[in-house]
Every structure is written in structure tokens, then in C-alpha cells.
Backbone bond lengths (Angstrom), bond angles and torsions (degrees), N, CA, C in turn:
res aa  C-N    CA-C-N  psi(-1)  N-CA   C-N-CA  omega(-1)  CA-C   N-CA-C  phi
1 M - - - 1.440 - - 1.533 107.66 -
2 T 1.330 116.46 133.53 1.439 120.79 -179.72 1.546 110.55 -83.14
3 Q 1.281 114.25 154.70 1.481 119.37 -179.38 1.536 107.90 -80.91
4 D 1.345 115.24 144.48 1.466 120.88 177.88 1.526 109.76 -67.92
5 P 1.349 116.44 151.82 1.458 119.89 171.65 1.540 109.27 -60.16
6 P 1.332 117.31 170.06 1.483 120.30 179.13 1.542 111.60 -56.48
7 N 1.346 115.10 150.66 1.421 122.95 -177.34 1.527 112.43 -53.70
8 R 1.343 115.59 -46.79 1.467 120.22 -177.17 1.554 111.61 -60.91
9 Q 1.314 115.59 -41.00 1.460 120.03 178.25 1.539 111.34 -63.11
10 L 1.320 117.31 -42.27 1.462 120.90 177.07 1.521 111.63 -66.31
11 Q 1.337 117.60 -37.35 1.458 119.67 176.65 1.528 110.90 -63.57
12 R 1.318 116.23 -40.68 1.486 121.06 -179.78 1.554 108.48 -64.76
13 E 1.325 117.83 -45.50 1.439 121.25 178.90 1.531 109.94 -62.84
14 S 1.302 119.01 -37.66 1.443 123.25 177.48 1.507 111.10 -63.12
15 A 1.336 116.29 -45.14 1.493 121.34 178.41 1.531 109.94 -60.00
16 L 1.305 118.97 -43.78 1.465 122.05 -179.11 1.541 109.84 -68.76
17 A 1.298 118.32 -37.29 1.490 121.50 178.45 1.527 108.87 -64.86
18 F 1.338 116.64 -42.44 1.431 120.96 -179.94 1.525 110.42 -63.58
19 R 1.315 116.34 -42.65 1.466 122.10 -179.75 1.562 111.27 -61.91
20 E 1.320 115.71 -33.48 1.507 117.17 175.42 1.522 110.78 -61.92
21 R 1.312 118.19 -36.16 1.490 122.27 -179.72 1.528 112.43 -83.46
22 Q 1.350 115.92 -29.77 1.455 122.08 -176.34 1.528 108.02 -133.95
23 P 1.352 117.15 76.92 1.482 120.35 -172.92 1.518 115.14 -64.39
24 D 1.335 116.54 -14.51 1.478 117.03 178.89 1.523 113.84 -94.54
25 V 1.331 117.13 15.19 1.480 120.78 174.01 1.532 107.85 -65.30
26 E 1.334 115.59 137.40 1.435 121.71 -177.86 1.504 111.57 -103.75
27 K 1.345 116.25 -34.88 1.464 120.10 -174.57 1.518 108.28 -151.30
28 I 1.358 113.95 144.56 1.458 120.20 171.73 1.520 106.43 -130.74
29 L 1.332 113.18 124.03 1.497 120.11 177.86 1.531 107.05 -113.51
30 F 1.346 116.07 114.81 1.475 119.73 178.70 1.533 108.05 -79.21
31 T 1.290 118.01 127.33 1.450 122.34 -173.76 1.527 113.38 -95.08
32 R 1.327 116.04 -9.37 1.474 120.69 179.44 1.522 109.16 -162.90
33 E 1.304 118.12 169.49 1.446 120.28 171.79 1.475 109.84 -73.02
34 G 1.300 117.68 150.36 1.459 121.42 179.75 1.481 112.13 -85.07
35 D 1.326 116.43 171.44 1.465 122.49 177.17 1.499 110.45 -163.27
36 R 1.311 115.56 179.70 1.424 124.39 171.89 1.551 107.31 -104.97
37 P 1.322 119.85 112.75 1.436 119.92 -172.90 1.509 115.81 -70.08
38 A 1.324 116.69 -14.99 1.490 119.77 179.33 1.533 108.66 -156.88
39 F 1.300 117.08 163.37 1.461 120.41 178.36 1.515 110.13 -59.78
40 G 1.286 116.57 127.75 1.464 123.20 178.71 1.521 113.53 83.48
41 A 1.323 118.50 -4.24 1.466 121.36 179.21 1.505 110.37 -76.64
42 S 1.315 116.59 154.74 1.499 123.29 176.36 1.497 109.56 -71.82
43 W 1.325 115.83 146.31 1.444 121.47 176.42 1.544 107.64 -67.82
44 R 1.370 115.68 142.43 1.451 120.66 -177.56 1.523 109.15 -152.73
45 V 1.332 115.00 163.94 1.454 120.54 -176.09 1.544 109.86 -151.43
46 N 1.312 116.21 147.01 1.477 121.96 177.48 1.541 107.61 -85.57
47 A 1.343 112.65 142.49 1.463 118.30 -179.10 1.525 109.48 -152.89
48 V 1.311 114.46 167.30 1.509 122.05 169.85 1.539 104.25 -116.36
49 A 1.322 114.30 119.75 1.453 120.40 178.01 1.500 110.14 -106.35
50 T 1.313 117.40 129.78 1.444 123.15 177.82 1.499 108.91 -99.61
51 V 1.354 115.21 118.92 1.465 121.98 -179.71 1.552 106.66 -125.20
52 S 1.298 116.23 122.27 1.498 120.05 -179.93 1.508 110.90 51.29
53 G 1.326 117.55 39.57 1.487 121.32 174.90 1.520 114.21 82.74
54 V 1.351 118.16 -0.58 1.457 121.28 -176.94 1.518 108.96 -110.48
55 E 1.317 118.61 133.91 1.465 122.51 179.04 1.529 111.31 -87.95
56 Y 1.335 115.71 135.32 1.454 123.35 177.56 1.516 109.68 -126.13
57 Q 1.321 116.94 132.37 1.486 121.65 172.90 1.506 106.60 -79.02
58 V 1.333 116.98 130.60 1.440 120.46 -175.47 1.527 111.88 -148.61
59 I 1.303 116.27 147.69 1.480 121.63 171.77 1.537 104.63 -109.15
60 I 1.325 114.13 125.44 1.457 120.09 -178.18 1.507 111.78 -132.72
61 G 1.339 116.57 162.06 1.450 122.74 175.73 1.495 108.21 -156.24
62 P 1.330 116.03 167.53 1.460 117.92 -179.15 1.518 113.59 -71.08
63 D 1.327 116.39 -21.46 1.469 121.11 -174.93 1.531 113.64 -119.61
64 I 1.325 116.64 12.16 1.461 119.09 -179.36 1.527 109.82 -133.81
65 G 1.315 116.53 151.66 1.451 120.35 172.80 1.507 112.40 -70.40
66 P 1.301 118.34 161.82 1.454 120.63 -177.34 1.549 112.09 -71.59
67 A 1.306 115.13 144.85 1.455 122.25 173.63 1.525 107.32 -118.33
68 F 1.310 117.26 111.88 1.484 120.93 -176.58 1.558 106.99 -84.72
69 V 1.332 115.16 137.08 1.437 122.05 -175.21 1.553 106.20 -115.09
70 G 1.283 116.29 134.41 1.470 120.06 177.81 1.518 108.59 91.11
71 V 1.309 113.14 -149.62 1.442 121.62 -174.25 1.508 111.78 -90.66
72 G 1.313 116.11 129.31 1.444 120.73 170.20 1.506 117.48 93.63
73 V 1.305 113.68 147.89 1.440 125.63 173.52 1.521 106.31 -133.27
74 P 1.331 118.11 135.30 1.459 117.03 -179.14 1.493 112.86 -65.77
75 P 1.364 117.34 148.33 1.468 119.03 176.96 1.502 110.93 -63.89
76 T 1.303 115.40 154.66 1.449 119.25 176.71 1.528 110.24 -66.95
77 A 1.302 116.76 135.79 1.441 122.88 179.16 1.537 109.58 -67.45
78 P 1.316 116.97 138.50 1.475 118.58 176.24 1.507 111.18 -59.83
79 T 1.293 118.35 145.54 1.452 122.32 -178.87 1.525 110.06 -112.20
80 P 1.310 119.62 143.39 1.498 123.63 -9.94 1.528 110.20 -74.52
81 F 1.299 115.44 146.06 1.453 121.63 180.00 1.508 108.75 -129.56
82 P 1.336 117.62 112.90 1.479 117.88 177.83 1.498 112.02 -64.76
83 P 1.316 118.81 138.79 1.476 119.24 -178.06 1.504 111.76 -58.57
84 A 1.334 113.95 137.08 1.465 119.19 178.73 1.504 110.38 -77.03
85 T 1.344 118.60 161.97 1.419 120.20 173.22 1.538 105.99 -65.65
86 L 1.317 115.85 133.40 1.451 121.99 -172.95 1.505 110.94 -116.32
87 T 1.347 116.50 123.28 1.466 121.82 172.67 1.504 106.05 -95.83
88 V 1.346 114.58 127.59 1.473 121.88 178.40 1.537 108.90 -115.92
89 V 1.301 116.97 125.34 1.461 123.10 176.73 1.542 105.61 -112.74
90 Y 1.326 115.58 113.84 1.437 122.34 -176.58 1.532 111.97 -79.80
91 S 1.317 117.85 161.50 1.421 121.58 -177.57 1.536 112.48 -65.73
92 D 1.336 117.23 -18.05 1.460 119.23 177.18 1.510 113.02 -87.76
93 G 1.356 116.30 3.62 1.450 121.07 176.26 1.536 114.28 94.00
94 S 1.330 116.53 -12.26 1.443 118.70 177.36 1.538 109.34 -78.06
95 S 1.342 118.33 163.62 1.425 119.32 -178.86 1.541 109.23 -147.90
96 E 1.318 115.93 167.31 1.460 122.48 175.39 1.525 108.70 -155.30
97 V 1.296 115.90 159.53 1.456 123.39 176.94 1.554 105.86 -112.51
98 I 1.311 115.47 124.46 1.450 121.07 -179.51 1.514 108.70 -108.66
99 E 1.317 117.79 122.36 1.474 122.70 -179.30 1.497 108.99 -82.20
């Protein structure tokens, strides 16, 4: 079994994958480091995604669709919808803005 890429790289890939499904996401705050919960499972991470000013608890990964935790799922963005500027705050406290 090969080793996963660094956590920050996987978090960035997860943020970009989520933005493909939810192009109106404004911010993603990773609340912990990600992992594989079981042998053979896809890598995933907990985050707070801000969509249209509303925060949603979500589990995301580069190879899985989002799983919303708690109350609410953001509405589908109108199509076509150009991706919004995305602020990503990584679990290590660093951040970047993705255009």
C-alpha cells in the first residue's frame, strides 16, 4: 500500500473537489487532519463550508462526494455559476485564497 500525500495537499484537493460540486462555496475551514477511517476507505476530512454566508458541517475528500453533518444542505448553485473566490483555512492554521 502506498503512503498518502501530505495532509495539506489532500485538504487542498478536497477543497477543489468540493468547489466543483458547490461552485458558490466561499470558505472552507478544515477542523482536523484527515484520515482513512478503515482499510481501503477513501481519505476524508471534517470541515466547515460557508455557502452564501451560511456555515455547513461537511465531510469531504478528493475522491468522495460531500457528506453533510447536522442540519441542512446548501441549495444547488444556479448553473452556469462561475466558481467564487475560495478562502481555504487548513488544519495546520495556514490559509490561501484560490481564484
